[in-house]
C-alpha positions as a Python dict, from the first residue, in 0.01 Angstrom:
ca = {
    (1, 'M'): (0, 0, 0),
    (2, 'D'): (191, 327, 62),
    (3, 'M'): (465, 443, -183),
    (4, 'I'): (813, 430, -33),
    (5, 'G'): (1093, 670, -47),
    (6, 'G'): (1461, 648, -164),
    (7, 'D'): (1594, 566, 180),
    (8, 'Q'): (1375, 246, 212),
    (9, 'I'): (1478, 141, -138),
    (10, 'T'): (1835, 192, -66),
    (11, 'A'): (1817, -1, 263),
    (12, 'A'): (1675, -305, 76),
    (13, 'R'): (2021, -337, -104),
    (14, 'L'): (1877, -495, -410),
    (15, 'T'): (2203, -495, -605),
    (16, 'D'): (2045, -614, -932),
    (17, 'W'): (1792, -332, -938),
    (18, 'R'): (1787, 40, -974),
    (19, 'K'): (1518, 300, -907),
    (20, 'L'): (1471, 489, -1236),
    (21, 'A'): (1185, 739, -1271),
    (22, 'Q'): (876, 575, -1104),
    (23, 'G'): (979, 206, -1090),
    (24, 'L'): (1246, -52, -1015),
    (25, 'H'): (1444, -166, -1322),
    (26, 'A'): (1680, -455, -1382),
    (27, 'R'): (1862, -586, -1694),
    (28, 'Y'): (1987, -943, -1711),
    (29, 'V'): (2242, -1067, -1976),
    (30, 'V'): (2146, -1405, -2114),
    (31, 'D'): (2281, -1630, -2391),
    (32, 'D'): (2004, -1574, -2648),
    (33, 'F'): (1637, -1497, -2694),
    (34, 'A'): (1531, -1838, -2585),
    (35, 'S'): (1730, -1810, -2261),
    (36, 'G'): (1559, -1475, -2194),
    (37, 'A'): (1219, -1622, -2255),
    (38, 'A'): (1311, -1906, -2024),
    (39, 'L'): (1398, -1657, -1757),
    (40, 'V'): (1071, -1475, -1780),
    (41, 'A'): (887, -1803, -1771),
    (42, 'A'): (1072, -1911, -1458),
    (43, 'V'): (983, -1578, -1285),
    (44, 'G'): (622, -1630, -1367),
    (45, 'E'): (627, -1986, -1221),
    (46, 'A'): (839, -1916, -914),
    (47, 'V'): (742, -1566, -810),
    (48, 'D'): (424, -1538, -598),
    (49, 'D'): (151, -1314, -727),
    (50, 'V'): (354, -1096, -954),
    (51, 'G'): (20, -960, -1088),
    (52, 'D'): (42, -641, -1279),
    (53, 'H'): (360, -526, -1108),
    (54, 'L'): (605, -662, -1360),
    (55, 'R'): (667, -573, -1723),
    (56, 'A'): (932, -765, -1915),
    (57, 'T'): (1106, -701, -2247),
    (58, 'V'): (1301, -989, -2399),
    (59, 'G'): (1566, -935, -2662),
    (60, 'D'): (1855, -1136, -2820),
    (61, 'G'): (2080, -1162, -2519),
    (62, 'F'): (1902, -956, -2261),
    (63, 'V'): (1592, -927, -2042),
    (64, 'D'): (1473, -594, -1919),
    (65, 'L'): (1242, -597, -1621),
    (66, 'R'): (1039, -323, -1453),
    (67, 'L'): (849, -336, -1122),
    (68, 'I'): (599, -73, -1023),
    (69, 'S'): (274, -73, -822),
    (70, 'L'): (-18, 76, -1009),
    (71, 'D'): (-204, 133, -684),
    (72, 'A'): (52, 301, -460),
    (73, 'V'): (-86, 541, -214),
    (74, 'Y'): (48, 899, -196),
    (75, 'R'): (-42, 1108, 110),
    (76, 'D'): (-34, 1482, 54),
    (77, 'G'): (35, 1748, 319),
    (78, 'D'): (-335, 1786, 395),
    (79, 'G'): (-376, 1416, 472),
    (80, 'G'): (-544, 1338, 132),
    (81, 'E'): (-478, 1003, -26),
    (82, 'H'): (-402, 966, -398),
    (83, 'V'): (-350, 646, -603),
    (84, 'V'): (-35, 673, -801),
    (85, 'E'): (218, 457, -993),
    (86, 'W'): (523, 413, -768),
    (87, 'V'): (733, 162, -577),
    (88, 'T'): (585, -10, -273),
    (89, 'Q'): (719, -265, -34),
    (90, 'R'): (557, -527, -256),
    (91, 'D'): (791, -441, -543),
    (92, 'L'): (1091, -465, -315),
    (93, 'D'): (979, -812, -211),
    (94, 'L'): (915, -923, -569),
    (95, 'A'): (1259, -783, -681),
    (96, 'A'): (1433, -999, -413),
    (97, 'Q'): (1248, -1305, -538),
    (98, 'I'): (1324, -1240, -904),
    (99, 'T'): (1688, -1181, -816),
    (100, 'A'): (1706, -1530, -667),
    (101, 'V'): (1539, -1687, -980),
    (102, 'A'): (1786, -1509, -1211),
    (103, 'A'): (2088, -1615, -1009),
    (104, 'G'): (1966, -1975, -1022),
    (105, 'L'): (1956, -1964, -1408),
    (106, 'G'): (2298, -1793, -1437),
    (107, 'A'): (2163, -1475, -1575),
    (108, 'R'): (2403, -1185, -1515),
    (109, 'P'): (2276, -849, -1394),
    (110, 'D'): (2377, -554, -1609),
    (111, 'P'): (2281, -230, -1431),
    (112, 'A'): (2513, -21, -1660),
    (113, 'G'): (2276, -113, -1952),
    (114, 'L'): (1967, 49, -1780),
    (115, 'A'): (1807, 365, -1894),
    (116, 'A'): (1458, 517, -1877),
    (117, 'V'): (1346, 810, -2084),
    (118, 'E'): (1054, 1066, -2029),
    (119, 'L'): (953, 1363, -2238),
    (120, 'A'): (907, 1697, -2075),
    (121, 'L'): (734, 1990, -2246),
    (122, 'D'): (795, 2341, -2118),
    (123, 'T'): (460, 2527, -2128),
    (124, 'A'): (256, 2789, -1945),
    (125, 'H'): (-62, 2598, -2050),
    (126, 'G'): (-17, 2253, -1924),
    (127, 'D'): (-382, 2190, -1838),
    (128, 'E'): (-489, 2299, -2184),
    (129, 'V'): (-240, 2117, -2392),
    (130, 'A'): (-220, 1784, -2197),
    (131, 'R'): (-552, 1653, -2342),
    (132, 'F'): (-415, 1724, -2696),
    (133, 'W'): (-92, 1532, -2628),
    (134, 'S'): (-279, 1241, -2473),
    (135, 'A'): (-504, 1213, -2782),
    (136, 'L'): (-217, 1245, -3026),
    (137, 'L'): (17, 993, -2850),
    (138, 'T'): (-242, 734, -2729),
    (139, 'G'): (-559, 799, -2922),
    (140, 'G'): (-777, 907, -2621),
    (141, 'D'): (-774, 1063, -2279),
    (142, 'E'): (-743, 742, -2081),
    (143, 'A'): (-367, 808, -2033),
    (144, 'L'): (-427, 1167, -1907),
    (145, 'G'): (-329, 1186, -1545),
    (146, 'R'): (-318, 810, -1503),
    (147, 'G'): (-98, 705, -1208),
    (148, 'T'): (-12, 1059, -1107),
    (149, 'I'): (-147, 1353, -925),
    (150, 'G'): (-74, 1585, -1210),
    (151, 'N'): (-169, 1586, -1576),
    (152, 'D'): (112, 1361, -1713),
    (153, 'V'): (33, 1135, -2007),
    (154, 'R'): (110, 777, -1916),
    (155, 'D'): (15, 511, -2163),
    (156, 'A'): (-94, 199, -1980),
    (157, 'Q'): (35, -15, -2271),
    (158, 'G'): (381, 148, -2268),
    (159, 'R'): (370, 228, -2638),
    (160, 'V'): (521, 583, -2581),
    (161, 'P'): (741, 745, -2322),
    (162, 'Y'): (573, 930, -2034),
    (163, 'L'): (512, 1299, -2115),
    (164, 'W'): (496, 1549, -1838),
    (165, 'F'): (452, 1934, -1850),
    (166, 'Q'): (700, 2164, -1681),
    (167, 'E'): (547, 2490, -1579),
    (168, 'T'): (715, 2793, -1740),
    (169, 'E'): (642, 3157, -1792),
    (170, 'E'): (469, 3289, -2101),
    (171, 'H'): (724, 3336, -2380),
    (172, 'E'): (744, 3366, -2754),
    (173, 'A'): (886, 3098, -2987),
    (174, 'P'): (1144, 2999, -3087),
    (175, 'R'): (1275, 2833, -2781),
    (176, 'Q'): (1350, 2482, -2687),
    (177, 'R'): (1014, 2339, -2566),
    (178, 'F'): (1077, 1966, -2540),
    (179, 'H'): (1371, 1814, -2357),
    (180, 'L'): (1462, 1454, -2264),
    (181, 'D'): (1476, 1336, -1904),
    (182, 'I'): (1709, 1042, -1901),
    (183, 'F'): (1736, 814, -1590),
    (184, 'V'): (2052, 614, -1538),
    (185, 'P'): (2188, 429, -1240),
    (186, 'R'): (2381, 663, -1009),
    (187, 'D'): (2691, 442, -1015),
    (188, 'H'): (2707, 463, -1398),
    (189, 'A'): (2610, 824, -1451),
    (190, 'E'): (2957, 966, -1469),
    (191, 'A'): (3045, 731, -1758),
    (192, 'R'): (2732, 817, -1946),
    (193, 'I'): (2783, 1194, -1906),
    (194, 'A'): (3146, 1154, -2012),
    (195, 'A'): (3043, 969, -2323),
    (196, 'A'): (2799, 1246, -2415),
    (197, 'V'): (3062, 1508, -2366),
    (198, 'A'): (3311, 1311, -2570),
    (199, 'A'): (3044, 1293, -2846),
    (200, 'G'): (3036, 1675, -2870),
    (201, 'G'): (2816, 1771, -2584),
    (202, 'T'): (2874, 2021, -2300),
    (203, 'V'): (2770, 2028, -1935),
    (204, 'V'): (2531, 2314, -1884),
    (205, 'S'): (2492, 2280, -1506),
    (206, 'E'): (2536, 2017, -1235),
    (207, 'N'): (2294, 1985, -946),
    (208, 'D'): (2210, 1755, -667),
    (209, 'G'): (2054, 1462, -844),
    (210, 'Y'): (2075, 1569, -1204),
    (211, 'T'): (2307, 1709, -1466),
    (212, 'I'): (2202, 1918, -1766),
    (213, 'L'): (2378, 1860, -2092),
    (214, 'A'): (2354, 2028, -2436),
    (215, 'D'): (2441, 1929, -2788),
    (216, 'R'): (2632, 2168, -3034),
    (217, 'D'): (2305, 2335, -3118),
    (218, 'G'): (2213, 2404, -2769),
    (219, 'N'): (1940, 2135, -2735),
    (220, 'Q'): (1933, 2038, -2370),
    (221, 'A'): (1866, 1700, -2190),
    (222, 'C'): (1861, 1626, -1824),
    (223, 'V'): (2041, 1317, -1678),
    (224, 'N'): (1867, 1220, -1364),
    (225, 'L'): (2041, 994, -1103),
    (226, 'S'): (1881, 688, -961),
    (227, 'S'): (1871, 588, -598),
    (228, 'P'): (2217, 444, -505),
    (229, 'L'): (2091, 96, -419),
    (230, 'A'): (2431, -72, -439),
    (231, 'E'): (2621, 190, -249),
}
C-alpha cells in the first residue's frame, strides 16, 4: 500500500493521533496499569487485523500507541518502488477504530504528552560509519537501512532510537556531531519550546516545520513539528 502524505493525514481528522517522525502516535490517560492493559487487550479484540502495525507501551496511568506500516511503498522520481516504514491508509483506518475503542473505555487522549526522538550524526562518511553504528547499537547489520531508502539504523525491536546520518562537509573535531531530533505535536510545540527556553535554552533559528534550540554550552537540538491533524 502506498505511503501517504501530510495532507491526507490531516484530512482524516484523527483528533487523538499525531504524525510524529514516521508513524502515527497517540497517548491515552487511564486510571492505572491494569486499566492500560485492559485498553490494549480491548484493542486487540475489537480492531480487525492490527497485525504488525501497532506497538503499545503501557505504564502506570498511560498507554502510548504507535501505528506504522512496515511495507509502505515509496515511489521515487524515476518510477522506482521502495518498501519503507511509513503511514498508509491502513494505519488511518486502524487509528479510527482504536479511537472508538478508547472512547468506549473512557480513556482520555493526551496529545500534549507525546514525543518521539531520533538521533542524527553529522558526518561526511555516512556509508562508512553506518555499519559500525548498527553493530554497536543493535549487535548486527539487520537494522541497517531497514524501512528506509537510506542508511538509517532502525532497530526492529525498538530498543534504541532511530539513528540517521546527516551529510556534512569534511571538518576537523571538535564540533558537535550528534544532535537530537525531537518530534512534538504542532499544537503543543510552542509550549515545549517555551519550557526549554525558560530552562536556560536559546532559540538558534526558526524555520518552516522546525525550530533549532541550544543549551548554555551550545549543544543543539531540533524540534520538529507534526502534521496539524486537529487544526
